[in-house]
Structure formats: C-alpha cells, structure tokens
C-alpha positions in Angstrom: 11.7 -8.5 16.1 11.7 -8.2 12.3 11.4 -4.8 10.7 8.0 -3.8 9.4 7.8 -3.8 5.6 5.3 -2.1 3.2 2.1 -4.1 2.6 2.0 -6.4 -0.4 1.1 -4.6 -3.6 2.4 -1.2 -2.3 5.8 0.4 -2.7 7.8 3.4 -1.8 8.4 5.9 -4.6 12.0 6.9 -3.6 13.8 10.1 -4.7 15.5 8.2 -7.5 12.1 7.7 -9.1 9.8 10.4 -7.7 11.4 13.1 -9.8 10.3 11.2 -12.9 6.7 11.2 -11.6 6.9 14.9 -11.0 8.0 15.4 -14.6 5.0 13.3 -15.9 2.5 15.2 -13.7 4.0 18.6 -14.7 3.8 17.7 -18.3 0.2 16.5 -17.9 -0.7 19.6 -15.9 0.5 21.9 -18.7 -1.5 19.9 -21.3 -4.6 20.0 -19.2 -4.3 23.8 -18.9 -3.8 24.1 -22.6 -7.0 22.1 -23.1 -8.9 24.2 -20.6 -9.1 21.7 -17.8 -9.0 22.9 -14.1 -7.5 20.9 -11.3 -9.7 19.4 -8.6 -8.7 17.6 -5.4 -10.9 14.8 -4.1 -11.2 12.7 -0.9 -9.2 9.5 -0.9 -12.2 7.7 0.7 -15.9 8.0 -0.2 -19.2 6.4 0.9 -19.2 2.8 -0.5 -22.6 3.5 -2.2 -20.9 5.9 -4.6 -19.0 3.1 -6.2 -21.5 0.3 -5.8 -24.1 2.4 -7.6 -21.9 4.3 -9.9 -19.3 1.8 -11.0 -21.6 -1.1 -10.9 -22.3 -4.0 -8.5 -21.4 -6.7 -11.0 -18.0 -5.2 -11.9 -14.8 -6.9 -10.7 -13.9 -3.7 -8.9 -17.0 -3.7 -6.7 -17.3 -7.4 -6.3 -13.6 -8.3 -5.6 -11.2 -5.4 -5.4 -12.5 -2.6 -3.2 -10.9 -1.8 0.2 -14.1 -1.3 2.2 -14.5 -0.8 6.0 -16.9 0.6 8.5 -15.9 3.8 10.2 -16.5 4.5 13.9 -19.9 5.8 13.1 -20.8 2.4 11.4 -20.8 4.0 7.9 -19.4 1.9 5.0 -16.4 3.7 3.6 -14.3 2.7 0.6 -10.8 3.8 -0.4 -11.4 5.2 -3.9 -10.7 2.5 -6.6 -11.1 5.1 -9.4 -11.7 8.9 -9.7 -14.5 9.4 -12.2 -17.3 8.6 -9.7 -15.8 11.0 -7.2 -15.4 13.8 -9.8 -19.1 13.4 -10.7 -20.1 13.4 -7.0 -18.2 16.6 -6.5 -19.8 18.2 -9.5 -23.2 17.3 -8.3 -22.6 18.3 -4.7 -21.1 21.6 -5.7 -23.5 22.5 -8.5 -20.7 22.7 -11.1 -23.0 21.7 -13.9 -26.1 23.5 -12.7 -28.4 25.1 -15.4 -26.7 23.5 -18.3 -23.1 24.5 -17.3 -20.2 22.4 -18.2 -17.0 21.6 -16.3 -13.6 20.3 -17.4 -11.8 18.9 -14.4 -8.6 16.9 -13.8 -6.9 15.4 -10.8 -4.1 13.0 -9.9 -3.4 10.8 -6.9 -3.5 7.3 -5.3 -6.3 4.8 -6.0 -6.7 1.4 -4.3 -7.7 -2.0 -5.6 -7.1 -5.4 -4.0 -5.8 -7.4 -7.0 -2.8 -9.5 -7.8 0.3 -7.3 -8.0 2.2 -7.6 -11.3 4.4 -5.5 -13.5 3.1 -2.0 -13.6 0.1 -2.8 -11.4 -0.1 -2.3 -7.7 -2.8 -2.3 -5.0 -2.1 1.3 -4.3 -1.5 2.9 -7.7 -1.5 6.4 -9.0 -3.6 7.9 -11.8 -4.0 11.1 -13.7 -7.6 11.6 -14.5 -9.5 14.1 -16.7 -13.3 14.5 -17.0 -15.4 16.7 -19.3 -18.9 17.0 -17.7 -22.1 18.5 -19.1 -21.4 18.1 -22.8 -23.2 15.3 -24.7 -21.9 15.8 -28.2 -19.2 13.7 -29.9 -16.8 16.6 -30.2 -16.2 16.3 -26.4 -15.2 12.7 -26.9 -12.7 13.7 -29.6 -11.3 16.4 -27.4 -10.7 14.0 -24.4 -9.1 11.4 -26.7 -6.9 14.1 -28.2 -5.9 15.3 -24.8 -4.7 11.9 -23.7 -2.8 11.5 -26.9 -1.2 14.9 -26.6 0.0 14.2 -23.0 1.8 11.1 -24.3 3.1 13.0 -27.3 4.7 15.6 -25.0 6.2 12.8 -22.9 7.8 11.3 -26.0 6.1 7.9 -25.9 6.2 5.8 -29.1 4.7 2.5 -30.2 1.2 3.4 -29.0 -2.1 2.3 -30.4 -5.5 4.0 -30.0 -8.3 1.4 -29.8 -12.0 2.6 -29.9 -15.4 1.0 -29.7 -19.0 1.9 -29.0 -20.8 0.2 -26.2 -24.2 1.6 -27.0 -26.7 3.2 -24.7 -29.7 2.2 -22.5 -31.9 2.1 -25.7 -29.8 -0.3 -27.8 -27.7 -2.1 -25.3 -30.5 -4.4 -24.1 -30.8 -5.7 -27.7 -27.1 -6.4 -27.9 -27.1 -7.9 -24.4 -29.7 -10.5 -25.4 -27.8 -11.4 -28.5 -24.7 -12.0 -26.4 -26.7 -14.1 -23.9 -28.0 -16.2 -26.7 -24.6 -16.6 -28.3 -22.6 -17.4 -25.2 -25.2 -19.7 -23.9 -24.7 -21.9 -26.9 -20.9 -21.9 -26.1 -21.2 -22.3 -22.3 -18.9 -25.3 -22.2 -16.0 -23.2 -23.5 -16.3 -20.4 -21.0 -14.3 -20.0 -17.7 -16.1 -20.0 -14.4 -16.0 -16.3 -14.1 -17.6 -15.8 -17.4 -20.3 -18.3 -16.7 -21.2 -16.2 -13.7 -21.2 -13.1 -15.8 -23.5 -14.7 -18.5 -26.8 -13.6 -17.1 -25.7 -10.7 -15.0 -23.3 -8.8 -17.3 -22.5 -10.6 -20.5 -20.6 -7.7 -22.0 -17.9 -8.3 -19.5 -17.3 -11.7 -21.1 -15.9 -9.8 -24.2 -13.2 -8.4 -21.9 -12.1 -11.7 -20.4 -8.3 -12.4 -20.8 -8.8 -16.2 -20.7 -7.6 -17.7 -24.0 -10.7 -19.9 -24.5 -13.1 -17.1 -23.7 -11.2 -14.9 -26.1 -11.6 -17.4 -28.9 -15.3 -17.6 -28.2 -15.7 -13.8 -28.0 -14.0 -13.4 -31.4 -17.1 -15.0 -32.9 -19.6 -13.0 -30.8 -22.2 -10.8 -32.5 -20.9 -7.4 -33.6 -22.2 -4.5 -31.5 -22.3 -2.2 -34.5 -25.2 -4.3 -35.9 -27.2 -3.4 -32.7 -26.5 0.3 -32.3 -29.5 2.7 -32.4 -29.4 5.5 -34.8 -28.2 8.0 -32.1 -25.3 5.8 -31.0 -24.3 5.0 -34.6 -24.3 8.6 -35.6 -22.4 9.6 -32.4 -19.7 7.0 -33.1 -19.4 8.0 -36.7 -18.8 11.6 -35.7 -16.2 10.6 -33.1 -14.3 8.6 -35.8 -14.6 11.5 -38.3 -13.3 13.9 -35.6 -10.3 11.7 -34.9 -9.5 11.5 -38.6 -9.9 15.2 -39.0 -7.2 15.7 -36.3 -4.9 13.2 -38.0 -5.2 10.4 -35.5 -5.1 6.8 -36.6 -7.1 4.2 -34.5 -8.2 0.6 -34.5 -11.8 -0.6 -34.0 -12.2 -3.4 -31.5 -15.7 -4.7 -30.9 -14.4 -6.5 -27.7 -13.4 -3.3 -26.0 -16.0 -2.7 -23.3 -13.9 -1.4 -20.4 -14.5 -2.8 -16.9 -17.0 -0.3 -15.5 -20.8 -0.3 -15.9 -21.2 3.4 -16.3 -19.8 3.6 -19.9 -22.1 4.5 -22.7 -21.4 5.1 -26.4 -17.6 5.8 -26.8 -15.1 3.6 -25.1 -11.4 3.7 -25.8 -7.9 2.7 -24.7 -4.4 3.6 -25.5 -2.2 0.5 -25.6 1.6 0.1 -25.5 3.4 -2.8 -27.1 6.0 -2.7 -24.3 3.8 -3.9 -21.4 2.8 -7.5 -22.4 -0.7 -8.7 -21.8 -1.6 -5.8 -19.4 -0.8 -3.2 -22.0 -3.2 -0.4 -21.5 -1.6 2.9 -20.4 -4.8 4.9 -20.6 -8.5 4.3 -21.0 -11.8 6.0 -20.8 -14.9 6.9 -22.6 -18.4 8.4 -22.2 -20.6 7.8 -19.2 -23.9 9.7 -19.7 -25.8 7.7 -17.0 -23.3 7.9 -14.1 -24.8 11.1 -12.6 -28.3 9.6 -12.5 -27.0 6.4 -11.0 -25.7 8.3 -8.0 -28.8 10.5 -7.7 -27.6 13.6 -9.5 -30.0 13.8 -12.5 -28.8 13.9 -16.1 -25.2 15.1 -16.5 -23.4 13.7 -19.5 -19.7 13.0 -19.2 -16.6 11.7 -20.9 -13.1 11.3 -19.6 -10.0 9.1 -19.2 -7.4 8.0 -16.7 -3.8 6.9 -17.1 -1.6 5.1 -14.6 1.6 6.9 -13.5 3.3 3.6 -12.7 2.7 2.3 -16.2 3.5 5.5 -18.0 6.8 5.8 -16.2 7.5 2.1 -17.0 6.9 2.6 -20.7 8.9 5.8 -20.8 11.9 4.0 -19.2 11.7 1.1 -21.6 11.5 3.4 -24.6 14.3 5.6 -23.4 12.2 8.7 -23.1 13.6 11.8 -21.4 12.3 12.9 -18.0 14.2 16.2 -18.2 17.0 16.9 -15.8 17.2 15.1 -12.6 16.9 17.7 -9.8 19.9 18.3 -7.7 21.6 20.9 -5.5 23.3 23.7 -7.5 25.5 25.1 -4.7 27.2 23.5 -1.7 28.3 25.9 1.0 31.2 24.4 2.9 32.6 25.4 6.3 36.4 25.4 6.7 36.4 25.3 10.5 33.7 25.1 13.2 33.7 28.8 14.0 32.1 29.7 10.6 29.3 27.2 10.5 26.8 29.9 11.5 27.9 32.1 8.6 27.7 29.1 6.3 24.1 28.4 7.3 23.2 32.0 6.9 24.6 32.2 3.3 22.8 28.9 2.4 19.5 30.4 3.5 20.1 33.6 1.5 20.8 31.4 -1.6 17.6 29.4 -1.0 15.5 32.6 -0.6 16.9 33.8 -4.0 15.6 30.6 -5.6 19.0 28.8 -5.8 19.1 25.3 -4.6 21.7 25.1 -1.9 23.0 22.7 0.8 25.3 22.8 3.7 26.5 20.5 6.4 24.5 20.4 9.7 26.1 17.4 11.3 29.7 18.7 11.9 31.4 16.7 9.2 35.0 17.5 8.1 35.8 19.9 5.4 37.0 17.0 3.2 33.7 15.2 3.6 31.8 18.4 2.8 33.8 18.9 -0.4 33.0 15.4 -1.4 29.3 16.2 -1.2 30.0 19.4 -3.2 31.3 17.2 -6.0 27.8 16.7 -7.4 27.0 20.4 -7.3 27.7 23.1 -9.9 29.5 25.4 -7.5 31.0 25.3 -4.0 31.0 28.3 -1.7 33.8 28.1 0.9 33.9 30.1 4.1 36.9 29.8 6.4 38.5 32.0 9.0 40.1 34.3 6.3 36.8 34.7 4.4 35.0 35.5 7.7 37.6 38.1 8.7 37.5 39.8 5.2 33.7 39.3 4.7 34.3 37.4 1.5 33.3 34.0 0.0 35.5 31.7 -2.1 33.4 30.3 -5.0 34.8 27.2 -6.7 33.5 26.1 -10.1 33.2 22.3 -9.7 33.3 21.7 -13.4 36.6 23.4 -14.3 38.1 23.7 -10.8 38.6 27.5 -11.0 38.1 29.5 -7.8 37.5 33.2 -7.2 37.0 35.3 -4.0 34.1 37.7 -4.0 32.5 40.0 -1.4 30.0 38.0 0.7 27.2 40.5 -0.1 27.7 39.7 -3.9 27.6 35.9 -3.6 23.9 35.6 -4.4 23.9 37.8 -7.4 27.2 36.3 -8.7 25.8 32.7 -8.5 22.4 33.6 -9.8 23.9 34.9 -13.0 25.8 31.6 -13.6 23.3 28.9 -12.7 
C-alpha cells in the first residue's frame, strides 16, 4: 500500500523553512503594533453566503476557486478564500464599529483556493492581512499603503513597485462600466472565452485578464479617470498627495482593478520583479460597500493582504536576512546511564530559566550525544565523578575549553554567556 501524500497544491512547512515564516510574521506584528493595529483571530470556515455576497458572485474566487461543502446540518460552508470579508463580519457581529467607532485589525493564517498550483501559489496558502474599518477619508488609504511598504522595508525587500488606481464608486462606476461594454463589444473577436463571459456581467475584470490578446485590447480601453465622479477624483488625488508627502514613489495603472467586487475608489498592489508574471506580493484597497453587501449597514474600510509564501520566496531570491536560525544553546550529555535522571533535571532547569537546552532521551552513547552537542554553544557533561561531587563540566563548543562548576551555579553561569 503506497504512503499517503499531501493533497495537490498543499505542502508541509518544515522546520528548515518555518523559522523564516516566524521571522516574517514577527516583523509584521511589530509593524502592525507600531501603526496601532490589533490582532484578531478568525474562523477558518464561514457561511458560504459571506463570500458569495461579499466577494462577489461573478468573481473567479466564488465561481471557480472556493472549497465549499455542506456540513452535517445541511448548511453551506466554505473554507475562507480571503480574510477581509471575515474581518468585516466579525466587526459587524461584535459591534466593533458601533456609533461611529473605528477599528484597526490584523490577522494571519491559512486561506484556501482551488486554482492551478505554481511558483509561490498554493491551494492552501498563508496571508498576513490588515484592515482599517470605519474611516472613509483618504488618509486611511495612505496609512494602509504605508504600513504594507513599511513591513517590506523592515524585511529588507528590494526591487518593489507600488501600483495604484481608482476603481470608482457606485455613482461613477456604472458610467465607466457602460463605456467598457461598448468598447469591448467592438473588439469581441479579440477576447478570450473567459472575457467574453465577463463582458456583460463584470467588464472591469477584462482589464485584469492575463491573456496577451486581451491585454492588448485592454491597453486601448477607455480611461477610468475620465469617468470618475468628483468625490472619487478628489479622494484619489488626496491619496496620491499623501503618498508623495511620505516620500513614496508609485505607478498609475488604469488596468489595476483587483479580483474582488467589493473594491471602491483606491486599489493598489506591490509588485516584485523577481516573481515573473504572477508578481504581486501584496494587494488591497478600499471597500466601502462590503459591510452593506453582507447586511451590516455602512462601514467604510480599507486594507491589504500579503502572501507569506511569496514574501519568503522573494526574500530568499534577494538574499534578505531572516535573522538567526533558531537552535539549541546547550546540550546536556550523560556520561553513563546512572546519571540520566540528573541530566534531565538540569535540562529542565535550564529551560525554565529561558535557555534552550536539549538532552538525550533514547539511551544513545556518550559519543553520539557529543556529536549532537556539536551544533550547540555549550555542552554540560554529567558523569559519575560530577554526580558524586555535585558538579557539572561545561564545555565551550567554539574554543574547546572546559570548566567544572558547582551544579547549583550551572544555570547562572550559562545564562551570563549565552
């Protein structure tokens, strides 16, 4: 019988890589705290209606990519494909934005989409997500974009490009939508089958198509900036001015619409030149109609998400530092079977003192134990003589020197040297 393997599009994050992820999350966590964002933990599955109504029924996510099933009560449940809708649901359900209050929330964890696995993209993938709820003004947009840039700055990423656009609002988007329908209808023969299907239902998504022919057609599509209402035009101008005030450079891209229906006004992505065609490491924007779409009234919001898989990949390719790989500082070795209890006791005392320590629990030889100690900073050796004299031999694994100290002083001695 063959061994069971992980499902296609998933992978194990082994210790050789997981410490890098911890570094990214810890770096992001500190930036979030510095920007006033508080951590929230969300369910991994939600009622399907949250995503069909919030994300949009004509999006690729809802139409093609969601992992949806009926639970034992016959309710339609979906593994979360993204976090924003869940954060807004939590804010509404828990009255986080009641009576005009605002909330700045962040989270991280696994998301699920059934799509073709490729470099940096998996069916179970991990995201860091930040959402600023209850604030409609453009300064919130600037703050969210600045937060995402600051996380990448602290991680040491280079060769990044900030791309922004406005996708309008419910007042001006219908005008632009009709212009797109008229334009793309005249070029129907050049569109792929997917975009032909999008033409009447969601023509803005044609702008985001990666098909080369559709891209050439989209390059000549009407400019959304000619259709923006005064409110959206002023909002976007203030976002641009805010980014410039903070010293950020950016590129305008009229084809940037993002893949979710809830976006209004500002949309943006951060791109890396090191990922090929699928080169977005972060993306987000404003979504002032999401709350009402899921039955929560009018709560404006703006946020972003970045993929841990992709960020780690770019950092590796750019030679960024992940800090020091975690390892055990002290190995406590038993020279003889009679002292293994004393070895385990000292190991536990070191751990209680906050010193990473390891000892053998499988009865290996002293030689094998010292081989394991070779990756540690110090080795503590307890044999019959040490046990009789209530001492410990401490060996510096870097220079080979060795000293004997009272067993009761071992913790303080090592704590001052690690």
